Every structure is written in C-alpha cells, then in structure tokens.
N, CA, C and O atoms as a MOPAC input file, in Angstrom:
PM7 MOZYME 1SCF
protein

 N   -158.62200 1   -95.34000 1   -63.52300 1
 C   -157.88100 1   -96.69300 1   -63.74300 1
 C   -156.69800 1   -95.98700 1   -63.87800 1
 O   -156.58600 1   -94.81400 1   -64.23500 1
 N   -155.58000 1   -96.97400 1   -63.49000 1
 C   -154.04700 1   -96.57000 1   -63.29500 1
 C   -153.80400 1   -96.30400 1   -64.70700 1
 O   -154.04600 1   -97.18900 1   -65.52800 1
 N   -153.36300 1   -95.20500 1   -65.06000 1
 C   -152.30100 1   -94.81800 1   -65.99800 1
 C   -151.36300 1   -96.10200 1   -66.45700 1
 O   -151.28300 1   -96.47700 1   -67.62700 1
 N   -150.83400 1   -96.56900 1   -65.61300 1
 C   -149.59900 1   -97.57800 1   -65.80200 1
 C   -150.29500 1   -98.51600 1   -66.74600 1
 O   -149.71900 1   -98.98000 1   -67.73100 1
 N   -151.76600 1   -98.84000 1   -66.37800 1
 C   -152.21000 1  -100.04900 1   -67.08400 1
 C   -152.64100 1   -99.79300 1   -68.73700 1
 O   -153.12600 1  -100.71700 1   -69.39100 1
 N   -152.50400 1   -99.00300 1   -69.08000 1
 C   -152.41800 1   -98.14800 1   -70.69700 1
 C   -151.16100 1   -98.16100 1   -71.03600 1
 O   -151.04700 1   -97.66800 1   -72.15900 1
 N   -150.05000 1   -98.52600 1   -70.55000 1
 C   -148.88400 1   -98.64900 1   -71.12000 1
 C   -147.89100 1   -97.23200 1   -71.03200 1
 O   -148.14400 1   -96.29100 1   -70.27900 1
 N   -146.93100 1   -97.28000 1   -71.79100 1
 C   -146.13600 1   -95.91200 1   -71.96900 1
 C   -146.20900 1   -95.32700 1   -73.20100 1
 O   -146.21200 1   -94.09600 1   -73.23100 1
 N   -146.27900 1   -96.03600 1   -74.38500 1
 C   -146.27000 1   -95.67700 1   -75.72000 1
 C   -147.58800 1   -95.17100 1   -76.32400 1
 O   -148.55200 1   -95.89500 1   -76.07500 1
 N   -147.79900 1   -94.23500 1   -76.96100 1
 C   -148.50300 1   -93.39600 1   -77.54300 1
 C   -149.40600 1   -92.19700 1   -76.41500 1
 O   -150.55600 1   -91.82500 1   -76.64500 1
 N   -148.70600 1   -91.81500 1   -75.39700 1
 C   -148.81700 1   -90.74800 1   -74.74400 1
 C   -148.44100 1   -89.59300 1   -75.59700 1
 O   -147.59100 1   -89.80100 1   -76.46300 1
 N   -149.03300 1   -88.20800 1   -75.46100 1
 C   -148.87000 1   -87.11300 1   -76.07300 1
 C   -149.00300 1   -85.86600 1   -74.93300 1
 O   -149.40800 1   -85.95900 1   -73.77400 1
 N   -148.59700 1   -84.84600 1   -75.54900 1
 C   -148.42600 1   -83.21700 1   -74.62400 1
 C   -149.13400 1   -82.23200 1   -75.57400 1
 O   -148.72000 1   -81.08200 1   -75.71900 1
 N   -150.01100 1   -82.62500 1   -76.09400 1
 C   -150.93200 1   -81.14600 1   -76.83200 1
 C   -150.98300 1   -80.01700 1   -76.13200 1
 O   -150.77000 1   -78.99900 1   -76.79000 1
 N   -151.17500 1   -79.90200 1   -75.14000 1
 C   -150.82700 1   -78.75000 1   -74.34100 1
 C   -150.04800 1   -78.14200 1   -73.65900 1
 O   -150.41100 1   -77.21500 1   -72.93500 1
 N   -148.80500 1   -78.55100 1   -73.75600 1
 C   -147.54700 1   -78.31700 1   -73.37900 1
 C   -147.34200 1   -76.74100 1   -73.00500 1
 O   -147.50700 1   -75.93600 1   -73.92100 1
 N   -146.97100 1   -76.22900 1   -71.63800 1
 C   -146.60000 1   -74.82000 1   -72.20100 1
 C   -145.47000 1   -74.52600 1   -71.18900 1
 O   -144.93200 1   -75.46400 1   -70.60100 1
 N   -145.14300 1   -73.40400 1   -70.99800 1
 C   -143.64600 1   -73.21000 1   -70.20600 1
 C   -143.75500 1   -73.15500 1   -68.49800 1
 O   -143.43800 1   -72.32600 1   -67.64600 1
 N   -144.36200 1   -74.46100 1   -68.48700 1
 C   -144.47400 1   -74.76300 1   -66.71300 1
 C   -143.69100 1   -75.82300 1   -66.67000 1
 O   -144.27800 1   -76.83400 1   -66.28400 1
 N   -142.40900 1   -75.97500 1   -66.96700 1
 C   -141.33900 1   -76.98800 1   -66.31700 1
 C   -141.86200 1   -78.37500 1   -66.98500 1
 O   -141.54700 1   -79.38200 1   -66.35200 1
 N   -142.55400 1   -78.55500 1   -68.07700 1
 C   -143.06600 1   -79.57000 1   -68.23900 1
 C   -144.07600 1   -80.60100 1   -67.46300 1
 O   -144.23200 1   -81.80100 1   -67.68700 1
 N   -144.74500 1   -79.73600 1   -66.43400 1
 C   -145.80700 1   -80.26900 1   -65.79600 1
 C   -147.11500 1   -80.07100 1   -66.74300 1
 O   -147.45900 1   -78.89900 1   -66.58400 1
 N   -147.85500 1   -80.61400 1   -67.51600 1
 C   -148.95700 1   -80.75900 1   -68.45700 1
 C   -149.78300 1   -82.21200 1   -68.24900 1
 O   -149.49900 1   -83.18200 1   -67.54600 1
 N   -150.85800 1   -81.97900 1   -69.09900 1
 C   -151.76200 1   -83.40400 1   -69.05300 1
 C   -151.28700 1   -83.61500 1   -70.64800 1
 O   -151.02700 1   -82.92300 1   -71.63300 1
 N   -151.34700 1   -85.10000 1   -70.23300 1
 C   -150.90500 1   -86.09000 1   -71.36800 1
 C   -151.92200 1   -86.78100 1   -72.20800 1
 O   -152.08900 1   -87.77300 1   -71.49800 1
 N   -152.60800 1   -86.92700 1   -73.08200 1
 C   -153.57000 1   -87.71500 1   -74.02800 1
 C   -153.22200 1   -88.95900 1   -74.41800 1
 O   -151.99900 1   -89.09400 1   -74.44800 1
 N   -153.76600 1   -89.81300 1   -74.69400 1
 C   -153.62300 1   -91.03000 1   -75.40300 1
 C   -155.22100 1   -91.47700 1   -75.86700 1
 O   -156.21500 1   -91.70000 1   -75.17500 1
 N   -155.02100 1   -91.50400 1   -77.26900 1
 C   -156.40900 1   -92.32200 1   -77.83000 1
 C   -156.23900 1   -93.77100 1   -77.72500 1
 O   -155.26400 1   -94.46700 1   -78.00700 1
 N   -157.56300 1   -94.12900 1   -77.19200 1
 C   -157.12200 1   -95.96400 1   -77.19200 1
 C   -157.76500 1   -96.59800 1   -78.36000 1
 O   -158.31900 1   -95.97100 1   -79.26300 1
 N   -157.64700 1   -97.98100 1   -78.28000 1
 C   -158.07400 1   -98.54100 1   -79.72700 1
 C   -159.35200 1   -98.11200 1   -79.94900 1
 O   -159.53700 1   -97.56400 1   -81.03600 1
 N   -160.47700 1   -98.23800 1   -79.05100 1
 C   -161.79400 1   -98.11000 1   -79.32700 1
 C   -162.28700 1   -96.77300 1   -79.46700 1
 O   -163.49900 1   -96.56500 1   -79.42800 1
 N   -161.34900 1   -95.72200 1   -79.64800 1
 C   -161.81300 1   -94.25500 1   -79.85800 1
 C   -162.00000 1   -93.61100 1   -78.66100 1
 O   -162.31800 1   -92.42700 1   -78.77400 1
 N   -161.88000 1   -94.10400 1   -77.38600 1
 C   -161.96300 1   -93.17900 1   -76.12500 1
 C   -160.67500 1   -92.34800 1   -75.88800 1
 O   -159.91500 1   -92.25900 1   -76.85200 1
 N   -160.40200 1   -91.86100 1   -74.98200 1
 C   -159.30900 1   -90.69700 1   -74.68700 1
 C   -159.22100 1   -90.81200 1   -73.23600 1
 O   -160.10000 1   -90.61600 1   -72.39600 1
 N   -157.95000 1   -91.18000 1   -73.08300 1
 C   -157.28100 1   -91.07500 1   -71.33700 1
 C   -156.44900 1   -89.89900 1   -71.66400 1
 O   -155.82800 1   -89.47700 1   -72.63900 1
 N   -156.75100 1   -89.45400 1   -70.14100 1
 C   -155.85600 1   -88.21600 1   -69.73200 1
 C   -155.26100 1   -88.48900 1   -68.26200 1
 O   -155.80700 1   -88.79400 1   -67.20200 1
 N   -153.49800 1   -88.18400 1   -68.74000 1
 C   -153.02100 1   -88.25800 1   -67.26500 1
 C   -152.43700 1   -87.17500 1   -67.29400 1
 O   -152.35400 1   -86.45900 1   -68.29200 1
 N   -151.75800 1   -86.83100 1   -65.70100 1
 C   -150.93300 1   -85.67100 1   -65.24000 1
 C   -149.45000 1   -86.40500 1   -65.40300 1
 O   -149.16700 1   -87.48700 1   -64.88800 1
 N   -148.48700 1   -85.53400 1   -66.29300 1
 C   -147.34300 1   -86.07100 1   -67.06000 1
 C   -146.69700 1   -86.17200 1   -65.64000 1
 O   -146.21300 1   -87.29300 1   -65.48100 1
 N   -146.54600 1   -85.39600 1   -64.61700 1
 C   -145.71400 1   -85.77400 1   -63.26800 1
 C   -146.08900 1   -86.74400 1   -62.75700 1
 O   -145.38700 1   -86.90500 1   -61.75800 1
 N   -147.03400 1   -87.77200 1   -62.87000 1
 C   -147.65700 1   -88.81500 1   -61.94400 1
 C   -148.14700 1   -89.66200 1   -63.43700 1
 O   -149.30800 1   -89.73800 1   -63.84000 1
 N   -146.87000 1   -90.28100 1   -64.13600 1
 C   -147.35000 1   -91.25700 1   -65.24000 1
 C   -148.25600 1   -92.47800 1   -64.47700 1
 O   -149.22100 1   -92.97500 1   -65.05800 1
 N   -147.88600 1   -92.86800 1   -63.24700 1
 C   -148.55900 1   -94.01000 1   -62.83900 1
 C   -149.78600 1   -94.04900 1   -62.16100 1
 O   -150.51400 1   -95.03000 1   -62.00900 1
 N   -149.97300 1   -92.77200 1   -61.72200 1
 C   -151.11000 1   -92.34400 1   -61.34200 1
 C   -152.58400 1   -92.54800 1   -61.82100 1
 O   -152.81800 1   -93.61700 1   -62.38600 1
 N   -153.50000 1   -91.74900 1   -61.68200 1
 C   -154.98700 1   -92.11300 1   -62.52800 1
 C   -154.78700 1   -91.81000 1   -63.65100 1
 O   -153.79500 1   -91.19200 1   -64.03600 1
 N   -155.76000 1   -92.22700 1   -64.38800 1
 C   -155.94500 1   -91.67500 1   -65.95400 1
 C   -157.72300 1   -91.54400 1   -66.03600 1
 O   -158.47500 1   -92.49900 1   -65.84200 1
 N   -158.04700 1   -90.52600 1   -66.27600 1
 C   -159.40000 1   -90.19900 1   -66.79900 1
 C   -159.36800 1   -91.20100 1   -68.07800 1
 O   -158.36500 1   -91.58900 1   -68.67700 1
 N   -160.83400 1   -91.54300 1   -68.35900 1
 C   -161.00900 1   -92.07700 1   -69.72300 1
 C   -162.52000 1   -91.33000 1   -70.02000 1
 O   -163.50300 1   -91.27800 1   -69.28100 1
 N   -162.33300 1   -90.81600 1   -71.29000 1
 C   -163.60700 1   -89.95300 1   -71.83800 1
 C   -163.77000 1   -91.04600 1   -73.08800 1
 O   -162.93700 1   -91.79300 1   -73.60200 1
 N   -165.53300 1   -90.77900 1   -73.43500 1
 C   -165.66200 1   -91.28200 1   -74.72700 1
 C   -165.52400 1   -90.24000 1   -75.73900 1
 O   -165.52400 1   -89.06200 1   -75.38300 1
 N   -165.41700 1   -90.53200 1   -76.84500 1
 C   -165.90000 1   -89.56300 1   -78.20900 1
 C   -166.59300 1   -88.70400 1   -78.12700 1
 O   -166.21500 1   -87.62700 1   -78.58700 1
 N   -167.74300 1   -88.79600 1   -77.58300 1
 C   -168.84200 1   -88.05200 1   -77.47300 1
 C   -168.38800 1   -86.79500 1   -76.38700 1
 O   -168.66000 1   -85.60500 1   -76.54600 1
 N   -167.56500 1   -87.43400 1   -75.15900 1
 C   -167.32300 1   -86.50300 1   -74.10100 1
 C   -165.97800 1   -85.32200 1   -74.93900 1
 O   -165.75300 1   -84.12000 1   -74.80300 1
 N   -165.53300 1   -86.07800 1   -75.53100 1
 C   -164.42200 1   -85.44600 1   -75.74100 1
 C   -164.76500 1   -84.26300 1   -76.85900 1
 O   -164.20800 1   -83.17200 1   -76.98400 1
 N   -165.74700 1   -84.76800 1   -77.55100 1
 C   -166.09900 1   -83.79600 1   -78.54900 1
 C   -167.09500 1   -82.50500 1   -78.14500 1
 O   -167.23300 1   -81.40100 1   -78.67100 1
 N   -167.64300 1   -83.04500 1   -77.13700 1
 C   -168.36600 1   -82.04000 1   -76.36200 1
 C   -167.30400 1   -80.86800 1   -75.41700 1
 O   -167.52200 1   -79.69000 1   -75.13400 1
 N   -166.38000 1   -81.55500 1   -75.16800 1
 C   -165.42500 1   -80.51700 1   -74.35600 1
 C   -164.53400 1   -80.07800 1   -75.20600 1
 O   -164.04300 1   -79.02000 1   -74.81200 1
 N   -164.10600 1   -80.45100 1   -76.23100 1
 C   -163.45000 1   -79.59400 1   -77.37800 1
 C   -164.35000 1   -78.24500 1   -77.90500 1
 O   -164.06000 1   -77.05900 1   -77.74700 1
 N   -165.41400 1   -78.76800 1   -78.51200 1
 C   -166.44800 1   -77.82800 1   -79.21500 1
 C   -166.76900 1   -76.20000 1   -77.90500 1
 O   -166.66500 1   -74.97600 1   -77.99000 1
 N   -167.15300 1   -77.14500 1   -76.89800 1
 C   -167.51400 1   -75.77400 1   -75.78900 1
 C   -166.21400 1   -75.02000 1   -75.67100 1
 O   -166.35600 1   -73.81700 1   -75.88700 1
 N   -164.65700 1   -75.50500 1   -75.31000 1
 C   -163.80400 1   -74.88200 1   -75.13600 1
 C   -163.45800 1   -74.01500 1   -76.63200 1
 O   -162.92900 1   -72.90900 1   -76.52000 1
 N   -163.72600 1   -74.47200 1   -77.81200 1
 C   -163.47700 1   -73.66200 1   -78.86200 1
 C   -164.28700 1   -72.36000 1   -79.08500 1
 O   -164.04800 1   -71.36600 1   -79.77100 1
 N   -165.54900 1   -72.76400 1   -78.10800 1
 C   -166.84500 1   -72.04600 1   -78.44200 1
 C   -166.47400 1   -70.88700 1   -77.36900 1
 O   -166.78800 1   -69.73700 1   -77.67600 1
 N   -165.89200 1   -71.09500 1   -76.25600 1
 C   -166.09300 1   -69.90400 1   -75.07200 1
 C   -166.52300 1   -70.35500 1   -74.19200 1
 O   -166.49200 1   -69.58500 1   -73.23200 1
 N   -167.02500 1   -71.44800 1   -73.95800 1
 C   -167.62700 1   -71.89400 1   -72.85800 1
 C   -166.72200 1   -72.23100 1   -71.36600 1
 O   -167.13600 1   -72.51500 1   -70.24100 1
 N   -165.50200 1   -72.08500 1   -71.83300 1
 C   -164.72100 1   -72.32000 1   -70.65700 1
 C   -163.65000 1   -70.97800 1   -70.21300 1
 O   -162.83700 1   -70.91300 1   -69.29100 1
 N   -163.95900 1   -70.12900 1   -71.10000 1
 C   -163.01800 1   -68.58100 1   -71.01300 1
 C   -163.55400 1   -68.04600 1   -69.52600 1
 O   -162.99500 1   -67.04000 1   -69.08700 1
 N   -164.43500 1   -68.56300 1   -68.85600 1
 C   -164.45700 1   -67.69900 1   -67.47600 1
 C   -163.13900 1   -68.49400 1   -66.37800 1
 O   -162.61300 1   -67.92500 1   -65.42200 1
 N   -162.91700 1   -69.52700 1   -66.71900 1
 C   -161.62300 1   -69.86600 1   -66.23600 1
 C   -160.27000 1   -69.34000 1   -66.27300 1
 O   -159.28800 1   -69.66300 1   -65.60400 1
 N   -160.42800 1   -68.33100 1   -67.32700 1
 C   -159.23600 1   -67.53300 1   -67.45600 1
 C   -159.23400 1   -66.02000 1   -67.04200 1
 O   -158.29900 1   -65.25900 1   -67.29100 1
 N   -160.48300 1   -65.63600 1   -66.32300 1
 C   -160.71100 1   -64.63000 1   -65.76200 1
 C   -160.10100 1   -64.19100 1   -64.16000 1
 O   -160.40100 1   -63.10700 1   -63.66100 1

C-alpha cells in the first residue's frame, strides 16, 4: 500500500538513531494493525502488519531471536 494513502498524521520514529534521520516510521491504524514506512521515502510503500504479527516480532526481538543480525 502506498504510505501516502495513510495520511501524514500519526507516524512515529520509535527506532531513530544517529543515522541522520533515515529510519523506520510506524503508525498504529484504527483497526489495530501497524504500518511501517521508510522515513526518507514517505510517499513510498508501507508494510502493514496485523497485531499478532507485531506481537510475534517484538516478542522474538526482545527474546534475542534477531541478535544474529548484530554480529
């Protein structure tokens, strides 16, 4: 889905770091799903995840299942 179809209000940068503002932005949709987009391309695509998918992702990340990406 084009991120622009979701509007401009409500996007947040929870994982912003010292990378010059290039980061992932998220928006919680009215039905509970979560949209993600690239902050440097706000009119580009948005990935839409269900509540369950986000729960699984966050639980796994907190549990160390993605730590291999850091090595």
